[in-house]
C-alpha positions as CSV (number, residue, x, y, z in Angstrom):
1,M,157.1,185.3,79.5
2,A,158.2,189.0,79.9
3,D,161.7,187.9,81.0
4,L,162.0,185.7,77.9
5,Q,160.8,188.5,75.6
6,D,163.3,190.9,77.2
7,E,166.1,188.4,76.4
8,F,164.9,188.3,72.7
9,D,165.3,192.1,72.6
10,T,168.6,192.3,74.4
11,T,171.0,194.7,72.7
12,A,174.2,193.5,71.0
13,E,177.2,192.7,73.1
14,A,179.9,195.4,73.2
15,G,181.9,195.3,70.0
16,E,179.5,192.9,68.2
17,L,178.3,195.6,65.7
18,D,182.0,196.4,64.8
19,R,182.7,192.9,63.4
20,L,183.2,192.8,59.6
21,P,180.9,190.8,57.5
22,A,182.3,187.3,56.7
23,D,182.9,188.3,53.0
24,A,184.4,191.7,53.7
25,P,188.1,192.3,53.0
26,G,190.1,191.6,56.1
27,A,187.5,189.6,57.8
28,E,188.4,186.4,59.7
29,A,187.6,183.1,58.3
30,A,183.9,182.3,59.2
31,E,182.7,179.2,60.8
32,P,181.3,176.7,58.4
33,E,177.6,177.5,57.7
34,P,174.9,175.1,58.9
35,G,174.6,172.3,56.4
36,A,178.2,172.4,55.3
37,R,179.0,169.3,57.2
38,L,176.6,167.3,55.0
39,G,179.3,166.7,52.4
40,E,178.8,166.9,48.8
41,V,175.1,167.8,48.1
42,P,174.3,168.1,44.4
43,D,173.7,171.6,43.1
44,K,170.4,170.3,41.7
45,A,169.2,169.5,45.2
46,R,169.8,173.1,46.3
47,A,168.3,174.5,43.1
48,L,165.2,172.4,43.6
49,L,164.8,173.8,47.1
50,A,165.2,177.3,45.8
51,A,162.3,176.8,43.5
52,H,160.3,174.6,45.8
53,P,161.3,175.2,49.4
54,V,160.4,172.9,52.2
55,A,157.0,173.5,54.0
56,D,157.9,171.9,57.3
57,G,154.8,170.5,58.9
58,Y,155.9,170.4,62.5
59,S,158.3,172.4,64.6
60,G,158.5,172.3,68.5
61,L,160.3,175.7,68.6
62,P,157.7,177.7,70.7
63,W,157.9,175.2,73.6
64,A,161.6,175.0,73.3
65,L,162.0,178.7,73.5
66,R,159.9,178.8,76.7
67,G,162.7,176.9,78.5
68,L,165.6,179.1,77.4
69,P,167.0,182.0,79.4
70,Y,168.3,183.6,76.2
71,C,168.3,182.9,72.5
72,D,169.4,184.7,69.3
73,L,167.9,183.1,66.3
74,E,169.9,185.2,63.9
75,S,173.4,184.1,65.1
76,G,172.8,180.4,65.2
77,D,174.6,180.4,68.5
78,S,172.1,178.3,70.5
79,C,171.2,174.8,71.6
80,L,168.3,174.8,69.2
81,E,167.8,172.7,66.0
82,T,166.1,175.7,64.2
83,D,167.3,179.2,63.7
84,V,167.5,181.7,60.8
85,P,170.9,180.4,59.4
86,R,169.7,176.8,59.5
87,L,166.4,177.6,57.9
88,R,168.1,179.4,55.1
89,A,170.7,176.7,54.6
90,G,167.9,174.1,54.6
91,G,165.8,175.8,52.0
92,V,162.8,176.1,54.3
93,G,160.0,178.3,53.0
94,A,157.4,177.6,55.6
95,Q,157.1,176.0,59.1
96,F,154.2,174.9,61.2
97,W,155.0,176.0,64.8
98,S,153.3,173.7,67.2
99,L,151.8,175.1,70.4
100,H,152.6,172.0,72.4
101,V,150.9,171.4,75.7
102,P,152.2,168.4,77.8
103,E,149.5,165.8,78.7
104,E,149.8,166.6,82.3
105,I,148.6,170.2,81.7
106,A,144.8,170.3,81.5
107,G,141.8,172.7,81.9
108,D,142.5,176.4,82.2
109,R,146.2,175.7,82.4
110,A,146.1,174.2,78.9
111,V,144.4,177.2,77.6
112,S,146.8,179.6,79.2
113,A,149.8,177.7,78.1
114,T,148.6,177.7,74.5
115,L,147.9,181.5,74.7
116,E,151.4,182.2,76.2
117,Q,153.1,180.3,73.3
118,L,150.9,182.0,70.7
119,D,151.9,185.3,72.2
120,L,155.6,184.3,72.1
121,V,155.3,183.2,68.5
122,R,154.0,186.5,67.5
123,H,156.7,188.3,69.5
124,V,159.4,186.2,67.9
125,V,158.1,186.6,64.3
126,T,158.0,190.4,64.9
127,R,161.5,190.5,66.4
128,Y,162.9,188.6,63.4
129,G,160.7,190.3,60.8
130,D,163.5,190.2,58.3
131,A,163.5,186.5,58.2
132,L,160.0,185.4,59.4
133,R,156.4,186.3,58.6
134,L,153.1,185.0,60.0
135,A,151.0,183.3,57.4
136,R,147.4,182.0,57.7
137,D,146.8,180.6,54.3
138,A,148.5,179.6,51.0
139,S,148.6,183.1,49.5
140,E,150.2,184.6,52.7
141,A,152.7,181.7,52.7
142,A,153.6,182.3,49.0
143,D,153.9,186.0,49.6
144,A,156.2,185.5,52.6
145,R,158.4,183.2,50.5
146,N,158.4,185.7,47.6
147,H,159.7,188.4,50.0
148,G,162.5,186.2,51.3
149,R,160.8,185.3,54.6
150,V,160.0,181.9,56.1
151,A,156.2,181.7,56.5
152,T,155.3,180.9,60.1
153,V,152.0,179.0,60.3
154,V,150.7,178.8,63.9
155,G,149.7,175.3,65.0
156,P,149.0,172.6,65.6
157,A,147.7,173.3,69.0
158,S,146.1,170.7,71.3
159,A,142.3,170.5,71.3
160,R,142.5,170.9,75.0
161,A,143.4,174.6,74.3
162,I,139.8,175.5,73.4
163,G,138.4,174.3,76.7
164,D,135.3,172.7,75.1
165,S,134.3,176.1,73.7
166,L,133.7,177.2,70.1
167,G,134.1,180.7,71.3
168,A,137.6,179.9,72.4
169,L,138.3,178.2,69.1
170,R,137.3,181.5,67.3
171,S,139.4,183.6,69.6
172,L,142.5,181.5,69.0
173,H,141.9,181.6,65.3
174,A,141.6,185.4,65.5
175,L,145.0,185.4,67.1
176,G,146.5,183.4,64.3
177,L,145.9,179.7,65.0
178,S,145.7,177.7,61.8
179,V,145.9,174.0,62.9
180,L,144.2,172.1,65.8
181,T,145.0,168.5,66.9
182,L,141.8,166.6,67.5
183,A,142.8,164.2,70.2
184,D,142.9,163.8,74.0
185,T,139.5,165.4,74.8
186,S,136.1,164.0,75.8
187,W,134.7,164.8,72.4
188,A,137.7,163.6,70.3
189,G,139.4,160.7,71.9
190,G,139.2,157.0,72.6
191,A,135.4,157.1,72.3
192,G,135.6,158.6,68.8
193,L,134.2,161.9,67.7
194,S,131.1,163.0,69.6
195,A,128.3,165.2,68.3
196,F,130.0,168.2,69.8
197,G,133.3,167.1,68.2
198,E,131.5,167.0,64.8
199,E,130.4,170.6,65.4
200,V,133.9,171.6,66.2
201,V,135.1,170.1,62.9
202,R,132.3,172.1,61.0
203,E,133.3,175.3,62.8
204,M,137.0,174.7,62.0
205,N,135.9,174.4,58.4
206,R,134.1,177.6,58.5
207,L,137.0,179.4,60.0
208,G,139.7,177.8,57.9
209,V,141.4,176.0,60.7
210,L,142.9,172.7,59.6
211,A,142.3,169.5,61.6
212,D,145.4,167.5,62.6
213,L,144.9,163.9,63.5
214,S,148.3,162.6,64.4
215,G,147.9,160.7,67.6
216,A,144.1,160.5,67.3
217,P,142.5,157.0,67.6
218,E,141.7,155.5,64.2
219,E,138.0,155.7,64.8
220,T,138.2,159.5,65.5
221,A,140.5,160.0,62.5
222,R,138.1,158.2,60.1
223,R,135.0,160.2,61.4
224,V,136.9,163.5,60.9
225,L,137.9,162.4,57.4
226,S,134.2,161.9,56.8
227,V,132.9,165.0,58.4
228,S,135.5,167.6,57.3
229,R,135.0,169.4,54.0
230,A,138.6,170.7,54.1
231,P,141.8,168.7,53.8
232,V,142.8,166.9,57.0
233,L,146.4,166.7,58.2
234,F,148.5,164.1,60.0
235,T,151.3,166.4,61.0
236,R,153.7,163.8,62.1
237,S,152.8,160.3,61.0
238,G,154.8,157.6,59.1
239,A,153.7,154.2,57.7
240,R,152.9,151.5,60.3
241,A,153.6,148.9,57.7
242,L,157.3,149.9,57.8
243,R,157.6,150.8,61.5
244,E,155.2,150.1,64.3
245,H,154.4,153.2,66.2
246,P,151.1,154.6,67.7
247,A,151.3,157.8,65.6
248,N,152.0,155.9,62.4
249,L,149.2,155.1,60.0
250,S,147.9,151.7,58.7
251,D,147.7,151.2,55.0
252,D,143.9,151.2,55.3
253,L,144.0,154.6,57.0
254,L,146.6,155.9,54.5
255,A,144.2,154.9,51.7
256,A,141.4,156.7,53.4
257,V,143.6,159.8,53.7
258,G,144.2,159.6,50.0
259,A,140.5,159.2,49.2
260,A,139.7,162.3,51.2
261,K,142.7,164.2,49.7
262,G,144.2,164.7,53.1
263,L,147.9,165.1,53.8
264,C,150.3,162.8,55.7
265,L,153.5,164.6,56.8
266,V,156.2,162.1,57.5
267,P,158.3,163.0,60.5
268,L,162.1,163.1,60.5
269,S,162.0,161.0,63.7
270,A,164.2,158.1,64.3
271,E,161.6,156.4,66.5
272,Q,158.9,156.7,63.9
273,T,160.7,156.5,60.5
274,G,164.1,155.0,61.2
275,T,167.7,156.0,61.8
276,S,168.9,156.8,58.3
277,V,167.9,159.1,55.4
278,R,167.1,156.0,53.3
279,D,164.6,154.9,56.0
280,V,162.8,158.3,55.7
281,V,162.7,158.0,52.0
282,S,161.1,154.5,52.3
283,H,158.3,156.0,54.4
284,L,157.8,158.8,51.9
285,E,157.7,156.4,49.1
286,H,155.3,154.1,50.9
287,V,152.9,157.0,51.8
288,R,153.1,158.3,48.2
289,R,152.3,154.8,46.8
290,V,149.3,154.1,49.2
291,A,147.8,157.6,49.7
292,G,148.9,159.2,46.5
293,P,151.6,161.6,45.4
294,E,149.5,164.8,46.3
295,C,149.0,163.5,49.9
296,V,152.5,163.3,51.3
297,G,154.7,165.9,52.9
298,I,157.5,166.4,55.5
299,A,157.5,167.2,59.2
300,G,160.9,168.1,60.6
301,T,159.8,167.6,64.2
302,Y,162.9,169.7,65.1
303,D,163.2,171.2,68.6
304,T,161.0,168.4,70.1
305,T,162.1,165.5,72.1
306,A,162.5,163.4,69.0
307,A,165.9,162.0,68.0
308,H,166.5,162.4,64.2
309,P,168.0,160.1,61.6
310,A,171.6,160.4,60.8
311,E,172.5,163.4,58.6
312,L,169.1,165.0,59.3
313,D,170.1,166.6,62.6
314,D,168.5,170.0,62.2
315,A,166.6,172.3,59.9
316,S,169.7,172.9,57.6
317,C,169.7,169.3,56.5
318,Y,166.9,169.2,53.9
319,P,169.3,169.3,50.9
320,R,170.6,166.0,52.1
321,L,167.1,164.5,52.0
322,V,166.4,166.0,48.6
323,A,169.7,164.6,47.3
324,E,168.6,161.1,48.5
325,L,165.3,161.5,46.8
326,L,167.0,162.5,43.5
327,G,169.2,159.4,43.9
328,Q,166.1,157.2,44.3
329,G,164.7,158.5,41.1
330,W,162.2,161.1,42.2
331,S,161.4,163.6,39.5
332,D,161.6,167.4,40.0
333,A,157.8,167.6,39.9
334,E,157.4,164.9,42.6
335,I,160.0,166.6,44.9
336,G,158.4,170.0,44.3
337,A,155.0,168.6,45.4
338,L,156.5,166.9,48.4
339,T,158.4,169.9,49.7
340,W,156.0,172.7,48.9
341,G,153.1,172.0,46.6
342,N,151.1,169.5,48.8
343,V,151.1,171.8,51.8
344,Q,150.0,174.7,49.6
345,R,147.2,172.5,48.3
346,A,146.0,171.8,51.8
347,L,146.2,175.5,52.8
348,R,144.3,176.5,49.7
349,G,141.7,173.8,50.4
350,A,141.1,175.1,53.9
351,D,140.7,178.7,52.6
352,F,138.3,177.7,49.8
353,T,136.2,175.6,52.2
354,A,136.0,178.4,54.7
355,R,134.8,180.9,52.1
356,A,132.1,178.6,51.0
357,A,131.1,177.6,54.5
358,R,130.8,181.2,55.6
359,E,128.2,181.9,52.9
360,R,126.1,179.0,54.2
361,R,126.2,179.3,58.0
362,E,126.9,181.7,60.8
363,A,129.2,181.1,63.7
364,S,128.0,178.1,65.7
365,T,126.5,178.6,69.1
366,A,126.6,175.0,70.0
367,T,127.9,173.9,73.5
368,I,129.2,170.6,74.7
369,T,126.5,170.4,77.3
370,R,123.7,170.8,74.7
371,L,125.1,168.3,72.2
372,D,126.8,165.7,74.4
373,G,124.6,166.0,77.4
């Protein structure tokens, strides 16, 4: 971790600071900016993103950064799918940074891996403070956007990260965690949501931590939808009616998400939503029709192992997706809700629920031994 942080703080190469800005007289012709390869994108698409930037519901950047000996997010000179130039070219206003923990990492190692990534996220956001800003709720995300920064929302993290401890959940929230994936534990897994799992959801509501259910068994997902008083997220789920995939949702579950005013974030993943921009739009339209227009959003899934649809290769490519939506007859208001408004609604809902819950109950002292025996 220390070595990687040192690399983020490495001083400029000799002569780097002497280079002229690209628009200065006498400067050499610059390389095409990210997104330029997309061809003719209507000005209206870019204008819409200026007014309603993308709130990207899932980025794998923290785990990707762990494996790099060096990275400069400002120059765009990296093997990553996300950096500052790409975020700006893509009209991104907020990103959820996943604290991914592989399935083979369990117990204390899962907790430490999550903490290391959270520490790295805070370091990176501080290092690139002119472009990024941590945000816990809707007002902080809007404030970051209004100051020209990309709001960085921490999460989702695996439920294994709390180690069956509500105290650990509170500690992670104090460090900035905003989303927790309720899957792959004894209390939220194949057997459904246990009594302790229900108490975890109630404590998340009290804290303002959003529940993510992508990858959770349907029985668990339905119980969380019932128990949670805050909006529930599916951070990377398409429509199973269009493409069979374990993380995609059935129409019955999509309807339940809509009834609970949750949010399904459709991933830009070739495996889950198809190999073309039009395939992605089909999923967005299906989720909008079944769950409702306020219950659909976008998850880039950039810097994960996912392959992406053609012309949606990295975080600079959102104008291409918006152009396709315009071509398919989406209105400005519908696109604005998809890209920004619906995520803001979920964040506001979590904050409102937390304020109300804290007036009714103290921090829970429940333990998994006491509730699940």
